[in-house]
N, C-alpha and C positions, 0 to 999 in steps of 0.2 A: 649395469647398463642403465643409462638415464632415459626416462620417458617423459615427454612433455605433453601437457594437456591444456585445453583452453575451453572457455564457454562464454557465449555472448547472449544477453537476455533479449527476448522479444518484447513488444510493446503494445499497449492499447492506445490508439489515437482517439482522443476525446473531441477536440475542436480544432478547426483550421486546416484539416486535411485537404490537400489539393492546392493550397496556396504556396506549398513548397516546391511545386512543379514549374519548370520553365515553360513559357517565358514569364509567367506571372511573378514569380519570386524576384527575378531581376528587374522587371519593369515597375512593379508596384510594391514590392516588399512582402514576403510571406511571413506567416506567424502560425505556429502550431503548438498545441498543448497535448502532451502525451505522458505516459508513465510506463516504465518497464515492469515486467512481471516475472514470476519464477518459472517460466517456460523458456528453455534455452536451446541453442544449437551448440553441440559439443564436438570437439575435435581432439585427436591424439596423434602424436608423431613419435615414431621409434625407428631405430636403425633397421634397415631392410635386409632380407636374406639374398636379394638379387640386385644387380646394378639398376640405377635409374630411380624414378619416383613412382610409387604405386599409390593410387588414391582409391579408397573404398567408401562408398556411401551405403551404410547399412539399411537406411529406410528406403532408399530408391533401388537397392539391390543392383548397383552398377559399379563397375571397376574401370578405372582409366590409368594408363601407364605412359610415362614419358621416358623413352629409352635412350634417345640420342638426338642431338641437334634440335632440341625443343620440339620433337615430333611426338604427337600424342596418339595413342591407340585407345579407343573408347570414347564415351561421350558423357563427360561431366563438365560442362562449359564453365560454370562458376569457379570451382576449385582450380581448373586448368588456367583460367584467366588470372587468378590470384597468384599462382606459382609463376606464371609468365611475367607478372609485375614485380616479383621479388627475385631477381637474378641469382642471388646467393644460394637459393634453394635448388638450383638446377643440378642435375646429376653429373654435369661435365666440369664441376669445380673440384677443388682439392679438399673441401671440408668434409664431405660425406661420399667418398669414392665407392663405398660398399652399397649405397642405395638408401632410400628412405621409404618407409611405409606411413601413410597418413590415413586415418580412419575417422569418419564423421557420421553423425546422425542428428536429427531434430526431434524435439519433444512433440511436435505437431505435424500434420500432413503438409506437404508443399502447397503453396497457393492459398494459405489459410487466412491471409489478411492481417497477420500479426508481425509482419516484417521479417519472416524467417530467412529469405534470400539474403537480405543485408546483414542479418545476424551471422549467417554462415561466412560471408566475406570478412566481416570484422573479426570473427572468431579465428578464422584461418590466418589472417594477417598477424594477430596477436600471438598465435601459436608459432608462426615462423620467426617473428621477432624475438620471442623468448628462446627458441631453439638455437638461433644463429647469433644471439647477442646483439641484435640491432636495437639501439636506444635512441638514435637521432630522429626517428620517424614514429616513435611509439606514443607520443602524446595524443590525447583523444581527438583534438581538432585535426591533426595531420592524418591520423588513422581513419577518421570519418570521411575526410576529403578524398583520400586514396580509394576507399571503398566505393564512394560515389563515382569516381572516375572509372573504376573497373566495371561497375554495373551499367552506368548510363552511357558512357562514352566508348569504352573498349568493346563492350558487348552489345551496346545499343538497346538495352532493356529500358522501356519507358517507365518513368516514375519520378519521384521527388528526392528530397534529401533527409526527411525526418527519420527514416528508419536507420540509416547509417549513424546518425548522431545519437539517437536513443540507445543503440547498441553499444556505442563507444562510451557515452557518459553515464547512462543509467539514471534512475530516479524520476521524480515528477518535475518536469521543466517546461517552460515556454521557449521555443526555438525561433529566433528572429532571422529570417533569410533575406539577405540583400544581394546586390550585384557582386560585391567583392568581399563580403564578410558574413559570418554567422555568429550570432550572440546567443549564449546559453544562459537562461535566467531560471534558476531553481525557484519553484513555487512554494512548496511546503516541505519542511524537513521534520515537522512535528509528527512523531510516530502515531500519536492518538488520532490526528487528523487523517492520516493515511488509512488507519484501521477503520475509522468511522465510514469513510467512503467505500472501502473494500467490503465492509459488512452489508452494504446496500446494493452491491453489484453482482449480477449473474453473467457468466461467460458461457456461451453455447455455440457449438459447431453446427452450421446449417447445411453445408455441403461444399463440394469441390468447385472452385472458381478458376482453375488454372487456364481453361480454354478461353475464358473471357478476359483475362487480365490485359493482354496487349491491346485487344480491340477496345476495351474500356478506356485505357489511358489515352490511346490515340484519338478516340472520339471526344474525350474531355478537352484535350489540347486543341483539337480542331475547332470545337465550339467556342473556346476561349479566344483563339486567334481571330476568329470571324466576328467576335464581339457579342455573341449570343449570351454568354454566361459571365461576363465581367462583373456585373453588379452582384451576382450570386457569390462569386469569389470574395468580393469586398464584404458582403454580409457575413460570410463564413469566417473571415478573419476577425471581424468585429466581435464575434462571440467569444473569442479567446480572452480578451480583457475582462469581460463580464464574468466568465466562468472562473477566472483566477480570483476575482474578488469574492465570489461565492464560496470557493474552496477555503480561502484564508479566513472567512467568517464562519466556517463550518455550517453553511446553509446547504446541506446535502440534498434535501428535497428540491430546492430551487435549482440546484445543479442538475438534478435528474430531469426536471421539466425543461431546462434549457437544452439538454440533449435532444429532446423531442423537437424543439424549435429548429435546432441546427440540422437535424436529420431531414426535416421537411425542405430546408433550403438546399442541402447537399444533393437531394434527389433531382434537383433541377439542373445539375451539372450534365447529366446524361440520362436518357431513358433506360439505359442498360444497368444502372446502379442497383435498382430494386426490382428484380424479377418477381413474378407472382408469389412464389414460395416465400420469399423474404417479406413481402407485404402481408401475407396471411399470418405468418408467425408473429410479426411485429404487432399487428392489430389485435391478435389474440392476447398478447402480453399486456397491451394497453387496457383491454377490456377487463383484465383480471388484476389490475392494480399497479402496473408498471408506470412510473412517472414518465419515462422516456427510454430511448436507446438508440442504437445505430449499428451499422456494419463497421467492423474495426479496420477495414482496409479500403481499397478503392471502390469496392462494391461487387455485386454479382453473386455473392455467396461467401463461404468461409465462416469466420466467427462473427457473432453479434454480441453486443453487450447490452444488458438491460439494467436500469436503475429502478429500485422498488423499495417500499417500506420494509423494514426488518421483519415485521410480523407477517408479511405476505410472501416472504422469500421461498419457504418450503413449498407452499401451494403452487407458486408460479413455476418452480423447478419441476414439480410433478407434471404440470400441464405441458410444459415445453418438452419434457421427455416423452410424454405420450404423443406429442406432435412430431416426433422423430428428431428432435434437437438433442445433440450429445452435450450434456452439461460438463464443463471442465473446471474443477476447483482451481483457484489460483490465489497468489498473494502478490502484493506490490513489492518491488525490490528497489533499493537505493544505490546499487552499485552497477557499473557498466561491465564491459568485457574484462575477464581475468584470465591469467595464465599461470601455470605452476609446473614444477618438475618433481618427479619421484624416482627413486632407484628401484628397478624391477628386481624382485628376488625370485630365484628359481625354486 
């Protein structure tokens, strides 16, 4: 019996976040610098013991079933929307009449700011394509665009495009978002350069931001449309080119200081981006040697990244831990979503 598995990486967004969100991306051109890390959303598909499709989320402890006529029992909207977008995986076809079981989990909590929702969608799409032999839509661009459509249009979840593209392509890249195209520009492929940056970064979990996510994104879009934050979006986008030059020149300390400058601008997008607990943790890190840092997602909580001198790293990790921040070791990855098959042995 063949079992299919897939994993899609999450990402750290360094510069340009928010410029990939509509309407800014279409009207002014968005630009984002991010890199994928070795934290994944993982999925598995195997033949089921009952008809229909059964989806289990191990970390959410939820089960959803599609039994007939595309009717769902349960509440797992993201995987349900993915299956609705890939008709060949429906239980009323002739390919899998005995049913299908899909299991998934994430390496981080939901709403963490690392792009886990998009990584789930991309991972599931890759899983289904591998299991059902779909090759015409499996290239990274097509995969990312379908994932974007499922999240932002089919489900109406506010947000941008960078997460889907990062999960599909992987690596350290600048993503250029226009009205009708997306350009992926790899920044550095030198392993030594990635290791040098990685050695200066601390990733820490501040707290749950799920309740703030939709309100945050809607508030940012409203302020942009009303003209209050257009110049801040432009400034945020301009940081991307400067950061890319610093990375390629291995000027990591200056890259860290630029993170601080960009964070100060990012906070002007919305007053909800940096609640008091985030400001307190960030200022403490700065007082104890951090060059700079930022929230890894839209804001409100989740994970933060801090850049600091190598020799200050352990001291800063201890201080952050004592402040209630959960330090999470990580490494950069250079690969995007992957799928594979194995034969189950009894």
